[in-house]
C-alpha positions in Angstrom: 3.5 16.7 19.3 6.0 14.7 17.3 5.2 11.5 15.4 6.3 8.5 17.3 5.1 4.9 17.7 1.4 4.6 18.6 0.3 8.0 17.3 -2.4 8.4 14.8 -1.2 10.5 11.9 -3.0 12.1 8.9 -0.9 13.1 5.9 -1.6 14.8 2.6 0.6 13.2 -0.1 1.5 12.9 -3.7 3.2 9.7 -5.0 5.2 9.8 -8.2 7.5 7.5 -10.1 10.9 8.4 -11.4 9.3 9.8 -14.6 7.2 12.2 -12.4 4.0 10.4 -13.3 1.5 10.7 -10.4 0.7 7.2 -9.1 -1.5 8.2 -6.2 -2.5 11.3 -4.3 -4.7 12.5 -1.5 -5.4 15.8 -3.4 -9.1 16.4 -3.7 -9.9 13.9 -0.9 -9.3 13.2 2.8 -5.8 12.8 4.1 -4.4 9.3 4.6 -4.7 8.3 8.2 -2.5 5.6 9.7 -1.2 4.2 13.1 2.5 5.0 13.3 4.5 1.9 14.1 1.8 -0.6 13.0 3.1 -1.2 9.5 0.1 0.5 7.9 2.3 2.4 5.4 5.5 1.3 3.6 8.5 1.2 5.9 10.6 3.8 4.2 7.9 6.4 4.4 7.1 5.6 8.0 10.8 5.9 8.9 11.0 9.4 7.2 7.9 10.6 9.1 9.2 9.4 12.5 9.8 12.5 14.7 8.1 14.9 12.3 5.5 17.3 13.7 2.2 19.0 12.6 2.7 21.1 9.4 6.1 19.5 8.4 6.5 19.1 4.7 8.9 16.6 3.2 9.9 15.2 -0.2 11.4 11.7 0.1 12.6 9.1 -2.4 12.0 5.5 -1.3 13.8 2.6 -2.8 12.0 -0.7 -3.6 13.7 -2.3 -0.6 11.9 0.2 1.7 8.8 0.3 -0.4 6.9 -2.7 -1.9 10.1 -4.8 -2.3 11.9 -5.9 -5.4 10.0 -7.7 -8.1 10.0 -11.5 -7.7 9.6 -13.2 -11.1 8.6 -16.5 -9.4 5.4 -14.7 -8.4 4.3 -14.4 -12.0 2.7 -17.6 -13.2 0.8 -19.0 -16.2 -2.4 -20.8 -15.1 -4.5 -22.9 -17.5 -7.8 -21.1 -18.3 -9.8 -24.1 -17.3 -8.7 -23.7 -13.7 -11.1 -20.7 -13.4 -14.8 -20.9 -13.0 -16.4 -21.0 -16.5 -19.1 -18.6 -15.3 -16.6 -15.9 -14.2 -15.8 -13.2 -16.7 -12.0 -12.7 -16.4 -10.6 -9.2 -16.8 -7.2 -7.7 -16.7 -6.5 -6.2 -13.3 -8.8 -8.6 -11.4 -7.4 -9.7 -8.2 -7.7 -13.0 -6.3 -6.6 -14.3 -2.9 -4.7 -17.6 -3.3 -3.1 -19.9 -0.7 0.6 -19.7 -1.2 1.5 -22.2 1.5 2.7 -19.6 4.1 0.1 -16.9 4.0 -2.6 -15.8 1.6 -1.2 -14.0 -1.5 -3.1 -11.5 -3.7 -2.5 -12.1 -7.4 -3.5 -9.8 -10.2 -4.5 -11.0 -13.7 -1.9 -9.3 -16.1 -2.6 -11.3 -19.3 -5.4 -13.4 -20.7 -5.3 -15.7 -23.8 -7.8 -18.3 -25.0 -6.0 -21.1 -23.1 -4.1 -19.4 -20.2 -4.2 -16.6 -17.6 -1.1 -15.0 -16.4 -1.2 -13.8 -12.8 1.3 -11.8 -10.8 1.7 -11.9 -7.0 4.0 -8.9 -6.9 2.5 -5.6 -5.6 1.9 -3.3 -8.7 4.5 -0.9 -7.3 7.2 -3.6 -6.5 10.6 -2.8 -8.0 9.8 0.9 -8.3 11.4 3.9 -6.7 8.6 5.9 -5.0 8.8 9.6 -4.6 6.6 11.2 -2.0 5.6 14.8 -1.4 4.0 14.8 2.1 2.6 17.3 4.6 1.7 16.2 8.1 -1.9 17.4 8.8 -2.8 15.8 12.1 -1.2 13.9 15.0 -2.9 12.5 18.0 -2.5 9.7 20.6 -4.0 6.4 19.5 -6.9 5.1 21.6 -6.5 1.8 23.5 -8.9 0.2 21.0 -6.8 1.4 18.0 -3.7 0.0 19.6 -5.4 -3.3 20.3 -6.7 -3.6 16.8 -3.6 -2.2 15.1 -5.3 0.4 13.0 -7.1 3.8 13.1 -10.8 4.0 14.1 -13.2 6.9 13.7 -12.5 9.8 11.4 -10.0 8.7 8.8 -10.1 5.1 9.9 -12.9 2.6 10.2 -15.4 1.6 12.9 -16.5 -1.8 13.8 
């Protein structure tokens, strides 16, 4: 069976940056499961996996355009500290969902001073080349419910 749209796929992977620093890996845990064609993984990796079969191993470099996008400096903003709840302890790396006008945006606190908080709406891996070492572990047909919901259910996915 080959990976095509509407197949559930499990992959083992290691993700590194251009300095070969490991950013993420499935080593020591379960494979990553996703529904092929449902935008559950970055576009560049999904394109590279299209047509692969069980046991295939690939090493691919994904540019920012096919990964998490280029950095957008307009998504980094300084917010007055008094805009946050006084009872909430702010920490670097905390994330919040904010209304950006079009769709909700996840922002991350990247700097805190006595008077301001700097938040960044870019994905932490935006602007980076992403290097994947991937092995295809499982491929199966998606269930009608998975297709309807747009994600994997059961082992490797979630159940409702």
